[in-house]
Structure formats: structure tokens, C-alpha cells
N, C-alpha and C positions, 0 to 999 in steps of 0.2 A: 504494500500500500504506500502511495506516495506521501510526501510531507504536506500537511495542510497549512496554509497561510490564511489567517482570518483577520480582517480589519474590524475592530470591535470597539464600541464606545467605552465599555467597562473593562474588558479583558482583552489584551492585545496578544502579541506574538510571544510565545514561551519557548525556550529551549533551542532557538536557532543559534547556530554557531556562526557568528558574523565577524568580519574584520572591522575593528573600530577605527573610525576616523574622527577627528575633532575639528569641526568647522563652526566655531562659536558664533560668528557674525551672522550666519544665515538662519540659525535655529534658536528661537526664543526658549528660555528656560521655564521650568514650573514657577508657580507663584504661591504666595501666602503659605510658606512652609511653617508648620508648628510642631512642637514636640511635647509629649507627656512622659515624664520619667517614671519608670517602673522598677521592679526588683530585678536587677541584672539585665534590664532591657529598656528600650525607649520606643514608644509608639510615635511614628511620624505621620502627618497628614498634610497634604498639599492640594493645590488646585492646578488644572491643566494650563499650559502656556497660553498667555493672552487673557486670562481671567482678570477682571477688574471689578471690585465691589463698589457699590454705591452706598453712601451714608444712609443708614436706616434699613438697609436690605436684610441684615442678619444680626444675630446677637454678637457676632465678631466685629461689626461696624454699625452700632446702633446710633440713633439720635440721642443726644444727652438730655435727659429729663430734669436732672438736678437733684439736690438734697431735699428729701421729704422730712419736714418737721411738723410740730403740732400747729403751726400757723401758716403752712404752705398753701398757696392758692395760685394757680396759673392756668391759662388757656393756651393750647397748642393748636395750630391750624396747618393743614397739609392735604395731600392727596395720595391715595394708594395706587392711582392709575399709573401704569408703567412699571410697577414693581412685580416681582415674582411671588408665587405662593410657596412660602418656605415653612410655614408652621400650621398645625391643626391640632385638634384634640383627639385625633384618631378616627373620627367619623363625620365631623362637620368642620366648619371654618375653612372653606376651600377657596377663598378669594385671594386676590393680591394683598400683601400685608407689609407693614412697616413696623420697626422695633424701636422702642424707647427704653433707655436704661435709667433707673432711679436708684438712689442710695438712701437708706433709712438710717436715722440716728436715734437710738432709744426706741421705745414702743410708740407707734403712731397708728391711729385709725385713719385709713385712706379711702377715698372714693375716686375711682377712675370712671369717667362718664362720657359717653358719646350721644347723650340724649338730645343735644342740639344739632345733630347730624340728621337731616330730615328726609333725604331723597334716595337712600339706598339701604340695603339690609346689612347691618354691621355685625361684627363679632369681636369680643375681647378675650384675650388669653393672657394669663399672668404666670410667668415662669420664675424659677429661682435664679441664682447667680450663674449656674452652669448652663441654663436653658435646656436642661435635660429633664427636669422635674416640673410638670404642670401643676401649679398650686390651685388655680381657680379659672373658670371660664364663664362667659355669659353670652347668650344669643339675643334675647329680646327682653332684657330686664327693665327697660324704660317704659313708662306708660304715657298716654297723652297723644301729642301730635304724631309722633313716629313710634308706634308700638314695636317696630322691628329694629330699634336702636338698642345699644348694649350698655350695661353698667355693672361694675364690680365694686363691692365694698369689702374691705379686708382690714384686719388688725395685724400689722407687720412688726416683727422684731428687727433689730439692727442687722444690716446686710445690704446686699445688692439684689435688685429685682429687674426683670425684663417684662415690659408690657407690650403686647402685640396688638396693633390695630388691624383687624382682619375683616373679611367679608364672609357671609354665610355660604355662598356658592361661587362658581366660576364667573358669573356675571355680576357679582356684588363687589363693586369698587367705586372709588370716586373721592371727591373732596370731603374732608371731615373737620369738625370742630370738637376738640378733645379737651375736657377740663379735668384737672386734678386738684383735690383739696385734702388737707391733712388736719387732724384735730387730736386732742389728747385721747389716749386709748382708754376705753372703758370695759372692753372685753379682753380675754386672754389672747395672746399672740397665736397666730395660726388659725384664727376664726375667719371664714370666708362666706360671702353670700352665695346662695345656690343658683345654678344655672336656670334660666327661663327660656323656653322656646314657644313661640306662637304655633299651636298645633294646626292652624289652618294651612300652614306651609306644606304640611305633610300630604295634603290632598292633591298637590300639583307636581308630583315627582315624575320625571321621565328621563330617558337615556340620550336625549338629543345631543348629537355631536361626538359621542363616544366612538372609539376606534381601537384597532390593534395595528402596531407598526413594528418593523424590524429594525434592530440596532446593527446586527451583523450583516455582512455579505457572505455568500456561500461559495464553496469550491466544488466544481463538478467532479464526479467520479469518486468522491470520498465520503466516509462516515465522519460526521462533524457535529459539534454542538453550537447552535445558533441562539442568540439572545433576542427577545422581543419585549415589548411593553404593551399591556392592555391599559388603555388610557380612558378612565371614566371622567368625561367632561360634562356629565349631567348638570344642567343649570340649577337644579333644585334638589340635589342630594339623593337621587335614587341609588340604591346599592345593587351590586351584581351577584347573581347566583352562580353563574358559570359562563364559559365561552369555549369555542372550538376553532381549530384551523384545519382546512382541507388543502393539502399540497397537491401539485399536479400528478396525473397518472404517471406511474413509473418511479415515483419517489416513495421511500419506505421510512416511516417514522419508527424509531427504536424506543424512545422514552421521553419523558419530560418532567419538569418540576418547577414550582414557583419558588422565587428567591426566599420568601418567608414562610413557605409551606402552607399557605391558606387553603388551597384546593388540591386534591389528588388528581392525577392524570390517568386517563384510559386511552389506550392506543388500539386502532383498528386500521391496519394497512397504511394509507396515506392520510388518515384522519386522527387527530389527537383532540381530546375533550378534557377540559378542566372543570371539575364540579359537575353540576347539572344545570345547563342553561335553560332548561324547560321546567324547572321546579316551581317557579312562581311563589316563593316563600314570603314570610313576613319581612324580615330584614335579611338581605343577602350577606355573603361572606366577605365581599370586597366593598369597602366603605364608600360613602358618597364623595362627590367630586369637589374640586378636581383632585384626583388621586391617580397615581401611576403605579402599576404593579408589575415589576420585572418577572419574567419567566424564561426558561430555556427549553429548547427542543433538540434532542439528539436524533439525527436522521442520516439517511444515505441518499445523496443526490446522484442521479445518473450522469453518464457522460453526455456531452453536448454543449453545455454552457449556455450563456445568455441569460438575460433577466426573465423571471417567471412570475406569474400571478398566483397568489395564495388567497383563497376565500376564507372569511371568518364570520362567526356568528357570536353575538354577545346577548345573554339573557339576563334581564333585571328582575328585581322583586316585584310584588304585586301592588305596592303602595302607589297611589296617585294616578297620574294620567298616562295615556299612550304617548310615545312608543315605549313598551317595556322590553323591546328587543331591537337590536341593530344588526343588519347584515351588510357586509362590505367586502372589499378586496384590498390587498396590499401588494406592492411590487418588491420582490426579493431579488436584489441585484447580485450579479456575479462579482467576486472579489478580484480586482486587478490593482496591485500596489503600484504607486507612482513615487518617484523621487520626492522626498520632503514629507511623506506621510508619517504621522506620529505613530510609532510602534509601542511606546511605553516608557519605562523609566529604569534607571539604575541608581542604587544607593551606595554611598561611600562613607566609611568610617575613618576619620583622620587620613583621608586621601586614598584609602585602600578599598577596592570594590568588595561589598559585603554580600550581595545577593547573587544567585545563579540565574542565568538567562536574562529575561526582560520582565519587569513588573508591569502588569496590565491594569492595576487599580491605582488609585491616588492615595493609598495608605500602605504602610509597611511597618512591621515590628523588627527593630534591630535587636537581636538577642546576643547572648554570649559576652555581655559586657561585665565590667567589674564595678560593683557598687562604690559610690563616693569618689569615683574617678571621672573627671570631665572628659568628654569627647566632642570633636567637631563632626557633625553629620551633614552630608551633602546629597542632593538629589539632582540628577541630570535627566533631561528629556532625551529620548532616543528616537532618531528619525531614519526612515528607510532611504537607502542610497541606491544599492543594486541588490541582486539576489544573494550576493556574497558579502555584502558590507553594509554598515550603518554609520551614522554620524551622531555625535552627542552635542547637546547644548552646553553652555557654561553651567556650573553648579550653583544652585541656591543652597545656602548653608545656614546652620543653626547649631549652637552649642547646648549640650544637655549633660546632666549628671544623673546616672541611675542611682536609686536609693533603696534602702530596705523598706518594704511595705508590709511585710509579714514577719512573724516570729515563730520560734520553735520552743517546744517544751521537752525536756529530757529528765530522767531520774531513775531511781531504783526502788523496787517494791520488795519489802522485807516482811518476815513474820515476826512475832513478838520476841523471838530469840535472836533476832538480828541476822537470820539466814535469808538469802535471796529466794524469791518465789518465781518459778518458771510458769509460763502459759497463762498469765493473767491478761485478760482483755482490757485494753486501755483505749478510751475514745473521747474525743472532744469535737463536736460538730461532725464534719465529714472526714476528719482525720482519725486514723486508728492504728494501733500497733499491738503486738503480743510480746510480753516480756520474754527475754532470752534466758539461757541457762543461768546467767549471772544476775537475773532479775531486772535488767535494764530495759528501757523503752525510749522511743523518740517519736514525738508528734511534730510534723513539719508543716510549714506554710499556713499557720493559723492567723486569723484576724487579730489585730492588736486590741488591747483592752482586757477587761475581766472575762476570762473563759472558764467554763466548768469542765472538769476532767472526771470521767467515770472509770472506776476500776471494778471489774466484775469477774467472778469465778464461781463455779458450783461448790467449791470446797471452802471458800472464805466469804466473810461478810462483804457485801458490795459497799463501796465507799465512793462518794463524790467530793471533790475539792475544787475550790475556786482559786485562780492564780492570775496575776496580771501578766499579759504577754506584751513584750516590747518589740518594736521594729529594730532589730539589731542583729549583728552576726552571731553573737553568743546566745545560746539557748537559755531559757529560764529553767532553773532547777526545781523540780518538784519530786521529793522522795516521800513515799507512802508506806505506812505499816498496816498490814491486814491481819485480822484475827480469824482463826478457824470458825466456820459457820456452825454454831450450836443452836438449832432451831428453838424458837420460843412458841408458847401457845398463841393461837390466832383467834381473831374474831370475838374478843371479850364483850359480853353483853350483860347488862344488869337489869333486874326487874324488882320493883318495890313490892313488898308483901307486909303482912301484919307483924310489926316489930322485928322484921328481918328483911334481908335482900337475897335474891336468888342470882347467883353468878353462873354463867354458862360460857363455855369456850370450846374451841377446836383443839385437838391434839397438835403438838408441834409438827410443823411441816416436814415432809420427807422428800420434797422435790416434786411431789405430784401436782397436777394442775387442778384449779378450782374455778368454776364458772359462777358468776354472780349477776343478778338482775335487779333493776331498780323499780320494777312494776309488778302488779299482782294480777292483772287481767288483760284482755285483748284491747286493741285500739278502739277508742270511743269518739275521739275528736282530734283536731290537729290545728296548728297555727304556724306562723312564720314571723320573723323580725326582719325589717328591711335592712337595718344597718349591720355592719360587720363588728366583730369584737373590738377592732381598732377604733371604730366609730362609737363604741360605748354600749353595744347590745350583744348579748349572748345568753345561753342557758345551758344547764347541764346537771350532773349528778355527782355527789361525793360518795365514794365507796370507802368504807371503813374496814381495814384489814387487820391492823395490829401486827407488830413485828416487821421483819424485812420481807420484801417480795419483788417479783418482776412482773411487768404487765406484758402479757403475750398478745392479747387482742382486745380491741375496744369496738363496740357497735352502737349505732344510733338508728332508731326506727323512723323512717319517713313514709309518707303515703305513696301508694302505688295506684295504678289505673283502676284497680278493682276494689279499693277500699271504700270509695264513696260513689254514689250515682247522682248527678254526673261526677266525673273525676274532679278532684280538687287538690291543689290549685290548678293543675293541668294534667294531661294524660301521659306526660313523659317524666323521666328522672334525669336530673343533671347532677353535677358534682357539689358536694358540701365539704366543709373542713371538719375533721375530727381532731380535736386538740386534747392533750393530756397535760395536766398540771400536778405538781406536788402540792403538799399542804403546808401553809405557813399561817399559824395563829388562827386556824379555823376557816381560812378562805383560800381560793386558788393562789398559789405562789409562783414558782418558776415554771415556765413553759418547757416541757421536756420532749414534746412531740407535736408536730403540726403536719397533717397530710390530707390531701384532697382524694375523695373516692366517690363512686357512684353506687347506688343501691342495686342489690341483686333482685331477682324476680319476687322474692318474699318481702321486699321493702327494707331489708337491713343493710346499712352501710357499714362495712367492717374494714378496719385497718389492722395491721400486725406490726406494732411499733417495736417490740422486743426491747422495751425500756427496763433497765435493771437498776437495782440498788435503791429502791424506794422504801420508805418506812411509814408505818401507821396508816395514812389515808392518801387517796389520790382522787383526781377529778377528771371526768370525761365531759368535755364541753363541745357544743355544736356552734359552728359559724359558717361563713362562706367568704369567697375571695373578693367579691365586688358588692357594691350597694345594689340591692335588688330593686330599688325604686328608680335609680337613675341609669342603670346599665341596660340598654335595650336588648342585649343578647342573653341576659340572665334567664336561666331555667329555674324558676322559683320552686322550692321544695316545701312540703308541709311536714312539720315535725310532730310525731305521733304522741298522743296522751291517752292513758287508759281511763277507766270509768270512776276511779276513786283516788283521793289523796291519802295514801297509806304511809308515805315516807316523806312528810314535809321537812323534817330536819335534814334531809339529804338533797333536797331540791335547791339548786342555786341559780339565780337569775341576775344578769347584769343589765341595768337600765341607767342611762346617762353616766356610764362609766363606774357605777357603784354596784357591788355585789349585795344581794339580799337572799334570805332563806325563806322557804315555804312556798305556798301557791301564790306567788307574787302577781302573776298575770290573771289569776282568778278563773282558770278553765276547769277546775274541779277534778283533776286527775294527775297522776304521776307522769313525769317525763319518762319515755320508754327508751332505756339504755341498758347496756349489758357490757360485761368485761370478762376476760379470762386471765387468771394470774397463775 
């Protein structure tokens, strides 16, 4: 098979052995090189040659908003017309946008308002200093003359923030009047107003203007991987259920995948289909416009060459107006390299080439470095000259110093006589080790700060210890002494009688498993809480064991399609979170396990955490990953309750961030949960 040469927007030529020529004057270098130091490595990011940013275009080059104090008041005017769409909240805010940077000193209550912008559908997004964490957003928070204008109220602590003036959809842009006011904080920092969207807009959704286009050019007679974009340019936020490409007769599709894995691909000869374009669901899997979704197709192109026509079909969800589908065609061009075509990039460390071949992306991780030793890093653009040679631009350079980001823990596990203990399981987070013959262990690459280390064995009492991990070359030393496991009685209960009490307990454990339940009867009703545990709502059960134990399994009962007629809250089951906490002063303490799972056919959601080394009591708590009121893709689950409150002293409920015992919600039954220890 011959060598494939592909000209590609994201991924260029790899592995070609080319003679290097240096003709700096003709070839522009990369631009905007930046570096992020890591542990023995540095991440580089740059832009293609010729890229020039405009002020306000991105968080890297924002408009300056100023210092926000409790007496700040200012009006900004401008226009988003002519700017790119760089930011969204993942499903809306698809218009052209501009970025303002503000600095907050002390705690300030701030209102960002576009309520005086009257003639287009605005959107506001508030990000943190990195522009990676979206703190708040609003679509239609203003009332009055323009109900489609946006406003965010927030209580901010000291730091840097980025406010994005955006539009609802691709056709939402224009002149704006943007006011910012600050006052003394009366609420705790991190308090934000909730998003508002005028629901009438959801009745007018369609896929007008959406298309698929090719990034790659193809090579005839070869198997190759080509890149494409499905471009959702719906003017009013219709989502996409799926799409397909039909290549010419004689072409053979091998496979395909989306860059972020949103839809699976099915192949049939010269046809490839992602998702189900004919599903007509509620919300599709590919979010509203403008949004571009990269995908790749591996195929075999026949001999012959020349540009070819590829047919495509895009199917949208069922919300709103027609058209809910788009049919079209794209031209797939044959690749013919010409002198001066950009092939990719090479990276240099202190003047020495670091990478193999040619880098096709605009980012690269320089590894194998020494922490705390500065290096000069350079990136050169590589251009096609002939089939046997290329030429480089001048280097754009930056200095960086890799640094320690993580820490290690090491130590020795001994028995009470001071002898080393072999085969003890040692774990902290994702890191684990087993003690060697001399009792030593090492846990590597741990997050800095206070970490909990668990030591477990069938023959010794399980122990947990907290230690501070530092980002440094030397490991933190943690030596532990373990005592032989001498089982205690379990499950001590007391019952008041006439001038006496009755004590009952289980015999000391012998390693056998015990199943325990928190309910007395079958499902009688169900409920759900919109907020997550992080937002202050959760419920669960305290299981009182006594002595030391391990948690093998934990289960939470949710409703199934057959529990109620009609099914409630819906006929499907989605993921919930099963959390396990230890006990501190009679309330959930340290989180020791957090896992998402989906119910079996019998309605039980079960996880197998294998948590060891607990003492006395533990809690099984139910929650979910996102807010069920604001997440349009959420599959809400009903949490089961039996017919009577038999165990009120074991029912725990969090409301507004505070735990309480008993039938707090007033549903008249026990939470249906179970565990195996």
C-alpha cells in the first residue's frame, strides 16, 4: 500500500521523512505560543500562522471591565457583530460574543444587565479567572420592554471574572448597552441568580442552514481517515438526533467516530450513520446552534481520483417548526500538495528537536523534563516544498519551568512487636500498593493537601490515617502499626423493660457476610429532590453495625415502569449516585465512596464499593450528578418509600445543606435501602 499524504485542518502529515530546509523569510511562524508547566512536562498551545486576535474576542484578549467595588457603576456600549462564537453553556448561547474581564476586591454583590438592549435576543455567561468554569448564565432574565434580554446577579469573592456578552442563536447579535453595578454583599459568596428562558422560543426551532462539510482531502486508491464537521446552524437552537453520509459507489466505509463520542456509528457499504437521524426525540444528542461537531470516517477510496460528491442527511429533534431534517451534498476534493502548504509543526527544547515526525495539532506536551529547571521551548511551522523536502519557519519561543504538582507517600507497616507486615493493602484515592516483605509501600502521584490513606487486611484491624501530601521530590513518610483482628460483638441493641434493660447482640464476626435492610414492606410511594447533594439536598439511611466492618455492596430502590400506573416519574431508568459516608458525631462524615449506577429490572440500584476499615455506623445516601430541574437531558428517578415509618432514627435527610433525622419530608414510610457488609 502506498504512502498516504493528507492535507488536514487539525491533523496534518505524520511520519514523513523529509529533508529540512530553513527559509524563514517566506514562511510565517505560529502565533500566540503559551505554556502551562506540569510535573516533569510542559503543555504548549499555539495558534496557526497568521492568526491575529481582536480585543474582546476571547478570554486571552478581553475588554477591560475594571475593578468591581461596592460603589461601582458603569455602562458599556458595543456590538457583537463581526465577532466569532467562542463561548456557550453547552446547549445554548450560540451567537457572536465578546468578553469583558473584571476584578473583584473583597465580597461584592454585582448585577450584570443587558436589559437596555432592546432589539435582539441576548445571553450572558459568567466564567471564573480561567474561563474554564461557568459560574452562572442567563437567557431572558429581564422583564418589560425586551423580555429576551439577559441579566445576572451574583455575590462574588475577591478574584478575576470573565463576563461574556452573547446571543441566544446564530442570528442573535448586534449593538448592546451593558450596565454593571456593585453594592455591599448581603449574601454568601458564590450565590448566583438562576437562568431564565422564555419558553415561547422553544416552539420555533428548526435546522435551517445546517450542513456537513469536509476538512480533509482524500487520496485515491488508499485506506485513509478523513475528518468532517457537522455544523448545526439552526437559528433557534434545534438539536440533532443523528446524521449520515453516503459516499459514491465503489467507495467502502470501514469505521467512524465522533471526536467527543456523542453518537455511535453504523456502517453499511458506502453509507455511515451516526445516531438515529429519524428518531425525532425530545432533545437530540448534539446541542443547539451554532455548534460544530468534528467526526472522522475511515474509508477506502478507489483508484481514479478527482473531486467527488458525498450526500448527507441531518435529522433534528421534534421540538418547534419544520424543517426538522436537512438533506444536502458536499464536495470531497482530491489531495494535491503544493509548495508552501502548511504541513504542521515541530517543537524544540533548548534548540534540540523534541518530537518525531510532524505535529498536526496546535498543542503538544513536552515531556521528559527535569522539575525546577528552566527550558526554552520553540515551535516552528513546517511547510511543504517537494515530495522529498520541507521548509521551516522561524521559531516562536517561550521559557517555562516544570514543577512538582503531585506528591508521594511512603512508609512501613509494622505489628505491635515492631515486625514488618507483608501483603497489607494500602490505598488513597486511585493510588494503591501492597506492602512488600519488609512491610514497605509507596503511593505515587497523589493530589496535594490532606489525603486519607486506608490500610486493610483480613488478619489485622483496618486503619485509616490522614496525612498532608506536599508537591515535592521527597515523599511524605507515613508509618503505621496494625493490631491483629480480634472480632468484637456486633449489632448491640437495647430494649427498656420493667426495672431492667434487655441487651441483644450478634456473635463476633468471623468474616462472613451480612445483609441489612432499612425497610419493612414493599414500595408504597416515591419522591425525588431536584437538587444535588452539593446543592444542599439528599436523603439516605444510617446503618448501625458496631465494631469494625467492610461495606461490600450498597443498594437504593427506585421506581420502575411497572411500579405505578401510569409510570412515575417516567417509564425509563437513568443513573443516580450512591454515596457512602462514615459516621462523625451522629451525622454523615467523610465521603468514602461516590458512584453512578442505573437500576436493574427489579428497581434496585446497586454498587460494590469494597470500602474497608469502617467502625460503628455508616450511611448510604442517594443523589444525582446534575440538577434535575435545570438539566434538560436528566432522566429523573423516583426514590422508593415503603408503607410505614418503622426506622425514623435511621432516616437522614439533607435540606438546605443541613442534615435532619426522621420522616422529614412527611411521606409516611421508610427510605428503601439495603447494604451488604
